[in-house]
Residue frames as qw, qx, qy, qz and C-alpha x, y, z in Angstrom:
[[0.080, 0.941, 0.007, -0.329, -22.73, -12.43, -6.14],
 [0.534, -0.366, 0.522, 0.556, -19.60, -13.64, -7.93],
 [0.489, 0.565, 0.557, 0.362, -21.36, -13.21, -11.29],
 [0.080, 0.959, 0.192, 0.194, -21.42, -9.48, -10.58],
 [0.654, -0.596, 0.027, 0.466, -18.04, -9.13, -8.85],
 [0.529, 0.097, 0.309, 0.784, -16.05, -7.89, -11.86],
 [0.020, 0.725, 0.389, 0.568, -18.71, -5.28, -12.63],
 [0.480, -0.850, -0.217, -0.017, -19.00, -4.14, -9.01],
 [0.699, -0.414, 0.072, 0.578, -15.24, -3.94, -8.53],
 [0.414, 0.370, 0.302, 0.775, -15.08, -1.41, -11.38],
 [0.205, -0.891, -0.285, -0.289, -17.15, 1.09, -9.35],
 [0.444, 0.430, -0.381, 0.687, -14.50, 3.43, -7.98],
 [0.301, -0.504, 0.290, -0.756, -16.36, 5.03, -5.09],
 [0.161, 0.037, -0.950, 0.265, -16.52, 2.49, -2.21],
 [0.340, 0.242, 0.564, -0.713, -19.87, 3.76, -0.90],
 [0.617, 0.359, -0.245, -0.656, -21.43, 3.54, -4.36],
 [0.436, 0.232, -0.861, -0.121, -20.06, 0.03, -4.81],
 [0.032, 0.053, 0.871, -0.487, -21.42, -0.99, -1.40],
 [0.488, 0.281, 0.284, -0.776, -24.87, 0.44, -2.14],
 [0.675, 0.329, -0.413, -0.515, -25.29, -1.34, -5.47],
 [0.294, 0.193, -0.929, 0.117, -23.81, -4.54, -4.03],
 [0.240, 0.120, 0.727, -0.631, -26.46, -4.43, -1.31],
 [0.617, 0.335, 0.011, -0.712, -29.26, -3.87, -3.85],
 [0.604, 0.332, -0.654, -0.310, -28.14, -6.77, -6.05],
 [0.149, 0.121, -0.931, 0.312, -27.57, -9.09, -3.08],
 [0.404, 0.166, 0.545, -0.716, -31.01, -8.32, -1.70],
 [0.696, 0.335, -0.228, -0.593, -32.66, -9.08, -5.03],
 [0.472, 0.294, -0.829, -0.054, -30.72, -12.36, -5.19],
 [0.047, -0.012, 0.858, -0.511, -31.93, -13.27, -1.70],
 [0.495, 0.277, 0.368, -0.737, -35.56, -12.27, -2.31],
 [0.793, 0.471, -0.047, -0.383, -35.71, -13.86, -5.77],
 [0.449, -0.475, 0.730, 0.198, -33.32, -16.83, -5.72],
 [0.732, 0.361, 0.576, 0.049, -35.04, -18.35, -8.77],
 [0.414, 0.899, -0.058, -0.130, -33.72, -15.55, -10.99],
 [0.849, 0.105, 0.092, 0.510, -30.53, -16.06, -12.94],
 [0.199, -0.868, 0.132, 0.435, -27.74, -13.52, -12.65],
 [0.748, 0.301, 0.321, 0.497, -25.80, -12.44, -15.71],
 [0.129, -0.639, 0.152, 0.743, -23.78, -9.63, -17.19],
 [0.509, 0.489, 0.576, 0.413, -24.89, -8.46, -20.63],
 [0.213, 0.822, 0.170, 0.501, -24.18, -5.17, -22.36],
 [0.365, 0.256, -0.477, 0.757, -21.82, -4.53, -19.42],
 [0.462, -0.412, 0.134, -0.773, -24.77, -4.44, -17.03],
 [0.075, 0.002, 0.945, -0.319, -25.72, -6.71, -14.15],
 [0.584, -0.062, -0.237, -0.774, -29.15, -8.14, -14.81],
 [0.435, -0.005, 0.839, -0.327, -31.57, -10.73, -13.61],
 [0.476, 0.123, -0.594, -0.637, -33.39, -13.07, -15.99],
 [0.626, -0.011, 0.652, -0.429, -36.06, -15.73, -15.60],
 [0.752, 0.271, 0.599, 0.055, -36.24, -18.74, -17.93],
 [0.532, 0.139, 0.454, 0.701, -34.12, -16.82, -20.44],
 [0.093, 0.796, 0.391, 0.453, -36.22, -13.66, -20.45],
 [0.245, 0.325, -0.265, 0.874, -35.12, -10.26, -19.19],
 [0.380, -0.695, -0.595, 0.135, -36.51, -9.11, -15.82],
 [0.174, -0.983, -0.026, 0.048, -34.40, -6.14, -14.66],
 [0.748, 0.251, -0.098, 0.607, -30.96, -4.58, -15.21],
 [0.367, -0.875, -0.070, 0.306, -28.76, -1.96, -13.59],
 [0.630, 0.484, -0.030, 0.606, -26.11, 0.48, -14.75],
 [0.482, -0.670, -0.212, 0.523, -24.00, 3.09, -13.01],
 [0.377, 0.724, 0.047, 0.576, -22.86, 6.64, -13.58],
 [0.300, 0.291, -0.414, 0.809, -21.16, 9.31, -11.53],
 [0.277, -0.240, 0.260, -0.893, -24.32, 10.63, -9.84],
 [0.765, -0.032, 0.251, -0.592, -26.66, 7.64, -9.77],
 [0.199, -0.069, 0.951, 0.228, -27.37, 4.08, -10.68],
 [0.536, 0.132, -0.269, -0.789, -30.09, 3.28, -13.17],
 [0.464, 0.097, 0.849, -0.234, -32.76, 0.60, -12.95],
 [0.377, 0.250, -0.516, -0.727, -34.13, -0.72, -16.25],
 [0.501, 0.107, 0.799, -0.315, -37.29, -2.87, -16.09],
 [0.226, 0.298, 0.756, 0.538, -38.17, -2.55, -19.84],
 [0.151, -0.186, -0.194, -0.951, -40.60, -0.04, -21.26],
 [0.547, -0.447, -0.598, -0.378, -43.71, -1.98, -20.18],
 [0.577, -0.419, -0.535, 0.453, -42.50, -1.92, -16.58],
 [0.200, -0.069, -0.100, 0.972, -41.77, 1.78, -16.79],
 [0.326, -0.325, -0.396, -0.794, -45.26, 2.48, -18.11],
 [0.621, -0.463, -0.624, -0.102, -46.94, 0.30, -15.48],
 [0.596, -0.501, -0.387, 0.494, -44.97, 1.83, -12.58],
 [0.288, 0.542, 0.085, 0.785, -44.68, 5.42, -13.87],
 [0.374, -0.770, -0.091, -0.509, -46.75, 6.96, -11.07],
 [0.843, -0.513, -0.086, 0.137, -45.14, 4.87, -8.30],
 [0.704, 0.094, -0.010, 0.704, -41.67, 5.82, -9.54],
 [0.075, 0.667, 0.099, 0.735, -42.70, 9.49, -9.73],
 [0.600, -0.751, -0.145, -0.234, -43.83, 9.37, -6.08],
 [0.838, -0.310, -0.075, 0.443, -40.32, 8.33, -5.01],
 [0.045, -0.936, 0.159, 0.310, -38.82, 11.39, -6.67],
 [0.621, -0.179, 0.588, 0.486, -36.57, 9.26, -8.87],
 [0.296, 0.579, -0.336, -0.681, -35.84, 10.74, -12.27],
 [0.672, 0.164, 0.722, 0.031, -37.22, 8.55, -15.06],
 [0.227, 0.389, -0.526, -0.721, -37.18, 8.15, -18.81],
 [0.793, 0.148, -0.257, -0.533, -39.02, 5.77, -21.14],
 [0.821, 0.177, -0.543, 0.009, -36.73, 2.82, -20.38],
 [0.627, -0.070, -0.572, 0.524, -35.24, 3.38, -16.91],
 [0.326, -0.912, -0.095, -0.232, -35.23, 5.33, -13.68],
 [0.483, 0.466, -0.452, 0.587, -32.30, 6.77, -11.78],
 [0.666, -0.704, -0.235, 0.075, -31.57, 6.47, -8.08],
 [0.161, 0.835, -0.370, 0.373, -29.05, 9.06, -6.94],
 [0.591, 0.157, -0.695, 0.378, -26.31, 7.60, -4.81],
 [0.018, 0.106, -0.584, 0.805, -27.49, 9.55, -1.76],
 [0.637, -0.163, -0.137, -0.740, -31.20, 8.68, -2.22],
 [0.546, -0.144, 0.766, -0.308, -32.79, 5.81, -0.29],
 [0.219, 0.070, -0.858, -0.458, -33.66, 2.73, -2.32],
 [0.698, -0.030, 0.187, -0.691, -37.36, 1.93, -2.35],
 [0.104, -0.217, 0.969, 0.051, -36.94, -1.83, -1.89],
 [0.491, 0.373, 0.696, -0.368, -40.68, -2.51, -1.92],
 [0.524, 0.700, -0.075, -0.479, -40.99, -0.80, -5.32],
 [0.168, 0.521, -0.796, -0.257, -38.09, -2.84, -6.73],
 [0.295, 0.027, 0.941, -0.161, -39.75, -6.03, -5.47],
 [0.548, 0.548, 0.429, -0.463, -43.07, -5.02, -7.08],
 [0.418, 0.693, -0.385, -0.444, -41.39, -4.29, -10.40],
 [0.019, 0.354, -0.928, -0.117, -39.58, -7.64, -10.37],
 [0.397, 0.227, 0.843, -0.284, -42.72, -9.57, -9.45],
 [0.534, 0.647, 0.141, -0.526, -44.67, -7.73, -12.17],
 [0.355, 0.612, -0.603, -0.368, -42.10, -8.58, -14.84],
 [0.133, -0.171, 0.976, -0.035, -41.91, -12.21, -13.72],
 [0.470, 0.398, 0.688, -0.383, -45.69, -12.55, -13.87],
 [0.495, 0.713, -0.018, -0.496, -46.13, -10.65, -17.13],
 [0.379, 0.619, -0.640, -0.250, -43.31, -12.60, -18.80],
 [0.658, -0.232, 0.684, -0.214, -44.09, -16.03, -17.36],
 [0.809, 0.355, 0.468, 0.009, -44.97, -17.37, -20.82],
 [0.288, 0.882, -0.268, -0.258, -42.52, -15.19, -22.73],
 [0.941, 0.089, 0.217, 0.244, -40.24, -17.15, -25.05],
 [0.537, 0.652, -0.048, 0.533, -37.97, -14.24, -26.00],
 [0.500, -0.100, -0.367, 0.778, -35.43, -12.17, -24.11],
 [0.090, 0.096, 0.106, -0.986, -37.28, -8.87, -24.66],
 [0.451, 0.484, 0.592, -0.460, -41.03, -8.33, -24.82]]
């Protein structure tokens, strides 16, 4: 997690910091083959140099960005959770539960879809 420590330590609210720390740690445990990095001031996971998923924070939520193709593919599943979504990301309010199974599905989808990808973005 040390790659993300500086970012996480900037989150003022301890409960918010703990929640996102748990999400990132769980992804790292479930997908140890992914590389951790900070880019555009966001913690993200990459695979063989290609983007898989990123996170950002705001006062009321943290955002999950799986790229537009991931948002399109998972639009209905994200809607069922009640998370607010846009074309490029969805928002999990700090007091909402995290749908870990959905995050895992999104990550697996991006890894599979981008297995032969030679660029950072699709």
